[in-house]
N, CA and C atoms as an extended XYZ file, in Angstrom:
276
Properties=species:S:1:pos:R:3:atomname:S:1:resname:S:1:resid:I:1 pbc="F F F"
N      -134.185       52.584       16.869 N   UNK     1
C      -133.468       52.078       15.715 CA  UNK     1
C      -132.181       51.420       16.189 C   UNK     1
N      -131.912       50.249       15.686 N   UNK     2
C      -130.738       49.485       16.085 CA  UNK     2
C      -129.499       49.981       15.343 C   UNK     2
N      -128.387       50.016       16.060 N   UNK     3
C      -127.140       50.456       15.436 CA  UNK     3
C      -126.237       49.291       15.063 C   UNK     3
N      -126.656       48.066       15.328 N   UNK     4
C      -125.835       46.916       14.962 CA  UNK     4
C      -125.995       46.611       13.481 C   UNK     4
N      -124.930       46.127       12.890 N   UNK     5
C      -124.939       45.810       11.470 CA  UNK     5
C      -125.127       44.313       11.267 C   UNK     5
N      -125.909       43.972       10.303 N   UNK     6
C      -126.061       42.574        9.953 CA  UNK     6
C      -124.838       42.134        9.166 C   UNK     6
N      -124.680       40.826        8.998 N   UNK     7
C      -123.549       40.308        8.227 CA  UNK     7
C      -123.572       40.837        6.794 C   UNK     7
N      -124.758       40.934        6.224 N   UNK     8
C      -124.897       41.461        4.873 CA  UNK     8
C      -124.350       42.874        4.782 C   UNK     8
N      -124.719       43.712        5.739 N   UNK     9
C      -124.274       45.101        5.722 CA  UNK     9
C      -122.772       45.212        5.973 C   UNK     9
N      -122.242       44.330        6.823 N   UNK    10
C      -120.800       44.353        7.066 CA  UNK    10
C      -120.037       44.017        5.787 C   UNK    10
N      -120.505       42.999        5.067 N   UNK    11
C      -119.846       42.631        3.815 CA  UNK    11
C      -119.971       43.739        2.783 C   UNK    11
N      -121.121       44.369        2.732 N   UNK    12
C      -121.344       45.467        1.790 CA  UNK    12
C      -120.413       46.630        2.093 C   UNK    12
N      -120.295       46.999        3.346 N   UNK    13
C      -119.387       48.085        3.721 CA  UNK    13
C      -117.940       47.727        3.400 C   UNK    13
N      -117.576       46.475        3.636 N   UNK    14
C      -116.220       46.034        3.353 CA  UNK    14
C      -115.909       46.129        1.861 C   UNK    14
N      -116.878       45.798        1.012 N   UNK    15
C      -116.677       45.867       -0.425 CA  UNK    15
C      -116.592       47.303       -0.912 C   UNK    15
N      -117.312       48.201       -0.253 N   UNK    16
C      -117.324       49.595       -0.686 CA  UNK    16
C      -116.064       50.346       -0.285 C   UNK    16
N      -115.385       49.887        0.754 N   UNK    17
C      -114.172       50.558        1.193 CA  UNK    17
C      -113.043       50.223        0.233 C   UNK    17
N      -112.424       51.240       -0.298 N   UNK    18
C      -111.338       51.039       -1.263 CA  UNK    18
C      -110.063       50.632       -0.536 C   UNK    18
N      -109.288       49.809       -1.186 N   UNK    19
C      -107.986       49.435       -0.648 CA  UNK    19
C      -107.036       50.605       -0.892 C   UNK    19
N      -106.606       51.233        0.175 N   UNK    20
C      -105.730       52.390        0.042 CA  UNK    20
C      -104.317       51.924       -0.280 C   UNK    20
N      -103.756       52.482       -1.349 N   UNK    21
C      -102.429       52.081       -1.818 CA  UNK    21
C      -101.545       53.313       -1.889 C   UNK    21
N      -100.380       53.212       -1.276 N   UNK    22
C       -99.416       54.309       -1.320 CA  UNK    22
C       -98.271       53.942       -2.259 C   UNK    22
N       -97.447       54.913       -2.558 N   UNK    23
C       -96.282       54.686       -3.413 CA  UNK    23
C       -95.345       53.675       -2.753 C   UNK    23
N       -95.203       53.773       -1.436 N   UNK    24
C       -94.341       52.836       -0.714 CA  UNK    24
C       -94.882       51.409       -0.828 C   UNK    24
N       -96.223       51.264       -0.765 N   UNK    25
C       -96.829       49.942       -0.934 CA  UNK    25
C       -96.493       49.364       -2.300 C   UNK    25
N       -96.570       50.187       -3.329 N   UNK    26
C       -96.270       49.708       -4.678 CA  UNK    26
C       -94.818       49.258       -4.799 C   UNK    26
N       -93.901       50.015       -4.173 N   UNK    27
C       -92.484       49.662       -4.240 CA  UNK    27
C       -92.182       48.395       -3.449 C   UNK    27
N       -92.763       48.275       -2.255 N   UNK    28
C       -92.439       47.148       -1.387 CA  UNK    28
C       -93.228       45.886       -1.695 C   UNK    28
N       -94.499       46.026       -2.054 N   UNK    29
C       -95.376       44.867       -2.141 CA  UNK    29
C       -95.933       44.598       -3.534 C   UNK    29
N       -95.575       45.410       -4.514 N   UNK    30
C       -96.080       45.217       -5.869 CA  UNK    30
C       -95.319       44.130       -6.604 C   UNK    30
N       -95.749       43.844       -7.829 N   UNK    31
C       -95.039       42.890       -8.676 CA  UNK    31
C       -93.640       43.441       -8.904 C   UNK    31
N       -92.633       42.581       -8.785 N   UNK    32
C       -91.242       43.046       -8.772 CA  UNK    32
C       -90.629       43.284      -10.147 C   UNK    32
N       -91.140       42.645      -11.201 N   UNK    33
C       -90.516       42.828      -12.514 CA  UNK    33
C       -91.559       42.657      -13.609 C   UNK    33
N       -91.130       42.922      -14.839 N   UNK    34
C       -92.015       42.757      -15.977 CA  UNK    34
C       -92.798       44.013      -16.291 C   UNK    34
N       -93.795       43.875      -17.155 N   UNK    35
C       -94.574       45.030      -17.596 CA  UNK    35
C       -95.486       45.566      -16.510 C   UNK    35
N       -95.745       44.769      -15.476 N   UNK    36
C       -96.649       45.184      -14.399 CA  UNK    36
C       -95.881       45.532      -13.121 C   UNK    36
N       -94.640       45.944      -13.259 N   UNK    37
C       -93.808       46.268      -12.098 CA  UNK    37
C       -94.476       47.329      -11.230 C   UNK    37
N       -94.594       47.044       -9.932 N   UNK    38
C       -95.182       47.985       -8.986 CA  UNK    38
C       -96.692       47.907       -8.887 C   UNK    38
N       -97.321       47.095       -9.719 N   UNK    39
C       -98.779       46.994       -9.671 CA  UNK    39
C       -99.191       45.821       -8.786 C   UNK    39
N      -100.431       45.812       -8.382 N   UNK    40
C      -101.007       44.775       -7.528 CA  UNK    40
C      -100.261       44.611       -6.207 C   UNK    40
N      -100.080       45.715       -5.449 N   UNK    41
C       -99.445       45.574       -4.141 CA  UNK    41
C      -100.394       44.855       -3.179 C   UNK    41
N       -99.866       43.929       -2.411 N   UNK    42
C      -100.682       43.187       -1.461 CA  UNK    42
C       -99.993       43.244       -0.108 C   UNK    42
N      -100.515       44.113        0.783 N   UNK    43
C       -99.942       44.269        2.108 CA  UNK    43
C      -100.991       44.070        3.200 C   UNK    43
N      -102.261       43.899        2.803 N   UNK    44
C      -103.326       43.658        3.777 CA  UNK    44
C      -104.502       42.970        3.087 C   UNK    44
N      -105.520       42.639        3.837 N   UNK    45
C      -106.661       41.887        3.302 CA  UNK    45
C      -107.403       42.657        2.212 C   UNK    45
N      -107.617       43.941        2.410 N   UNK    46
C      -108.349       44.734        1.424 CA  UNK    46
C      -107.623       44.766        0.088 C   UNK    46
N      -106.307       44.938        0.140 N   UNK    47
C      -105.521       44.955       -1.087 CA  UNK    47
C      -105.511       43.584       -1.749 C   UNK    47
N      -105.496       42.531       -0.948 N   UNK    48
C      -105.532       41.171       -1.496 CA  UNK    48
C      -106.851       40.925       -2.227 C   UNK    48
N      -107.955       41.316       -1.613 N   UNK    49
C      -109.261       41.126       -2.245 CA  UNK    49
C      -109.371       41.941       -3.533 C   UNK    49
N      -108.841       43.152       -3.508 N   UNK    50
C      -108.868       43.992       -4.694 CA  UNK    50
C      -108.036       43.381       -5.819 C   UNK    50
N      -106.854       42.870       -5.489 N   UNK    51
C      -105.987       42.256       -6.502 CA  UNK    51
C      -106.635       41.013       -7.096 C   UNK    51
N      -107.287       40.208       -6.249 N   UNK    52
C      -107.979       39.012       -6.747 CA  UNK    52
C      -109.089       39.411       -7.705 C   UNK    52
N      -109.839       40.417       -7.313 N   UNK    53
C      -110.985       40.863       -8.120 CA  UNK    53
C      -110.534       41.421       -9.473 C   UNK    53
N      -109.429       42.131       -9.496 N   UNK    54
C      -108.986       42.834      -10.702 CA  UNK    54
C      -107.918       42.089      -11.502 C   UNK    54
N      -107.634       40.839      -11.180 N   UNK    55
C      -106.507       40.128      -11.792 CA  UNK    55
C      -106.623       39.944      -13.295 C   UNK    55
N      -107.815       39.914      -13.841 N   UNK    56
C      -107.982       39.730      -15.288 CA  UNK    56
C      -108.315       41.037      -16.008 C   UNK    56
N      -108.203       42.161      -15.306 N   UNK    57
C      -108.517       43.456      -15.903 CA  UNK    57
C      -107.287       44.205      -16.389 C   UNK    57
N      -106.120       43.653      -16.168 N   UNK    58
C      -104.871       44.354      -16.510 CA  UNK    58
C      -104.708       44.490      -18.016 C   UNK    58
N      -104.119       45.605      -18.423 N   UNK    59
C      -103.775       45.818      -19.822 CA  UNK    59
C      -102.320       46.249      -19.857 C   UNK    59
N      -101.424       45.501      -20.419 N   UNK    60
C      -101.606       44.203      -21.066 CA  UNK    60
C      -101.951       43.127      -20.036 C   UNK    60
N      -102.513       42.035      -20.502 N   UNK    61
C      -102.966       40.952      -19.626 CA  UNK    61
C      -101.814       40.387      -18.808 C   UNK    61
N      -102.130       39.939      -17.602 N   UNK    62
C      -101.147       39.245      -16.780 CA  UNK    62
C      -100.868       37.880      -17.392 C   UNK    62
N       -99.617       37.455      -17.322 N   UNK    63
C       -99.288       36.111      -17.800 CA  UNK    63
C       -99.803       35.095      -16.783 C   UNK    63
N       -99.849       33.831      -17.178 N   UNK    64
C      -100.313       32.782      -16.270 CA  UNK    64
C       -99.431       32.726      -15.024 C   UNK    64
N       -98.124       32.921      -15.205 N   UNK    65
C       -97.213       32.904      -14.060 CA  UNK    65
C       -97.478       34.078      -13.119 C   UNK    65
N       -97.749       35.258      -13.674 N   UNK    66
C       -98.038       36.422      -12.840 CA  UNK    66
C       -99.343       36.227      -12.061 C   UNK    66
N      -100.328       35.606      -12.682 N   UNK    67
C      -101.594       35.335      -11.984 CA  UNK    67
C      -101.355       34.366      -10.835 C   UNK    67
N      -100.556       33.319      -11.075 N   UNK    68
C      -100.241       32.359      -10.021 CA  UNK    68
C       -99.525       33.046       -8.859 C   UNK    68
N       -98.568       33.905       -9.188 N   UNK    69
C       -97.827       34.634       -8.162 CA  UNK    69
C       -98.755       35.544       -7.373 C   UNK    69
N       -99.614       36.249       -8.071 N   UNK    70
C      -100.554       37.159       -7.419 CA  UNK    70
C      -101.461       36.388       -6.469 C   UNK    70
N      -102.002       35.259       -6.895 N   UNK    71
C      -102.899       34.472       -6.046 CA  UNK    71
C      -102.146       33.864       -4.857 C   UNK    71
N      -100.902       33.474       -5.064 N   UNK    72
C      -100.107       32.943       -3.961 CA  UNK    72
C       -99.875       34.016       -2.900 C   UNK    72
N       -99.542       35.226       -3.357 N   UNK    73
C       -99.323       36.327       -2.412 CA  UNK    73
C      -100.613       36.741       -1.720 C   UNK    73
N      -101.729       36.736       -2.453 N   UNK    74
C      -103.019       37.123       -1.884 CA  UNK    74
C      -103.512       36.088       -0.879 C   UNK    74
N      -103.113       34.826       -1.051 N   UNK    75
C      -103.565       33.761       -0.154 CA  UNK    75
C      -103.089       33.979        1.284 C   UNK    75
N      -102.039       34.751        1.454 N   UNK    76
C      -101.541       35.044        2.799 CA  UNK    76
C      -102.574       35.837        3.605 C   UNK    76
N      -103.328       36.706        2.944 N   UNK    77
C      -104.288       37.574        3.623 CA  UNK    77
C      -105.740       37.155        3.403 C   UNK    77
N      -106.031       36.484        2.294 N   UNK    78
C      -107.391       36.072        1.966 CA  UNK    78
C      -107.368       34.653        1.385 C   UNK    78
N      -107.124       33.648        2.236 N   UNK    79
C      -106.932       32.289        1.717 CA  UNK    79
C      -108.168       31.692        1.045 C   UNK    79
N      -109.336       31.912        1.598 N   UNK    80
C      -110.555       31.338        1.004 CA  UNK    80
C      -110.831       31.936       -0.365 C   UNK    80
N      -110.694       33.239       -0.466 N   UNK    81
C      -110.960       33.924       -1.722 CA  UNK    81
C      -109.937       33.537       -2.790 C   UNK    81
N      -108.671       33.399       -2.388 N   UNK    82
C      -107.625       33.001       -3.338 CA  UNK    82
C      -107.857       31.573       -3.841 C   UNK    82
N      -108.281       30.690       -2.954 N   UNK    83
C      -108.571       29.306       -3.355 CA  UNK    83
C      -109.741       29.266       -4.324 C   UNK    83
N      -110.759       30.066       -4.060 N   UNK    84
C      -111.909       30.127       -4.955 CA  UNK    84
C      -111.507       30.687       -6.335 C   UNK    84
N      -110.624       31.680       -6.333 N   UNK    85
C      -110.149       32.267       -7.591 CA  UNK    85
C      -109.327       31.255       -8.383 C   UNK    85
N      -108.489       30.466       -7.693 N   UNK    86
C      -107.720       29.420       -8.374 CA  UNK    86
C      -108.636       28.408       -9.022 C   UNK    86
N      -109.657       27.992       -8.287 N   UNK    87
C      -110.605       27.008       -8.817 CA  UNK    87
C      -111.350       27.566      -10.018 C   UNK    87
N      -111.717       28.838       -9.949 N   UNK    88
C      -112.427       29.484      -11.065 CA  UNK    88
C      -111.514       29.582      -12.294 C   UNK    88
N      -110.232       29.895      -12.083 N   UNK    89
C      -109.292       29.987      -13.201 CA  UNK    89
C      -109.036       28.623      -13.836 C   UNK    89
N      -108.968       27.582      -13.013 N   UNK    90
C      -108.753       26.232      -13.552 CA  UNK    90
C      -109.943       25.780      -14.389 C   UNK    90
N      -111.147       26.145      -13.946 N   UNK    91
C      -112.355       25.742      -14.671 CA  UNK    91
C      -112.491       26.468      -16.001 C   UNK    91
N      -111.898       27.648      -16.099 N   UNK    92
C      -112.037       28.439      -17.329 CA  UNK    92
C      -111.074       28.004      -18.420 C   UNK    92
């Protein structure tokens, strides 16, 4: 039995791993003001992907400016995914 992972399995494992967020991450890397203060911390690729995925799930909803800020910050760690999210938001 082979122990190497295919690209499909690598992506699947990456999606299943949760982005670990600490209190310090929320203080340092979260949204700095407003109703979502401390939420959506982005300090690594996993957190960036999670923030991109969950950007429209917030209650109350993120404002258009907060979404732009979130995608700009996420682009530092996940540029392709952030660009795709921007394009999807523009089309909607």
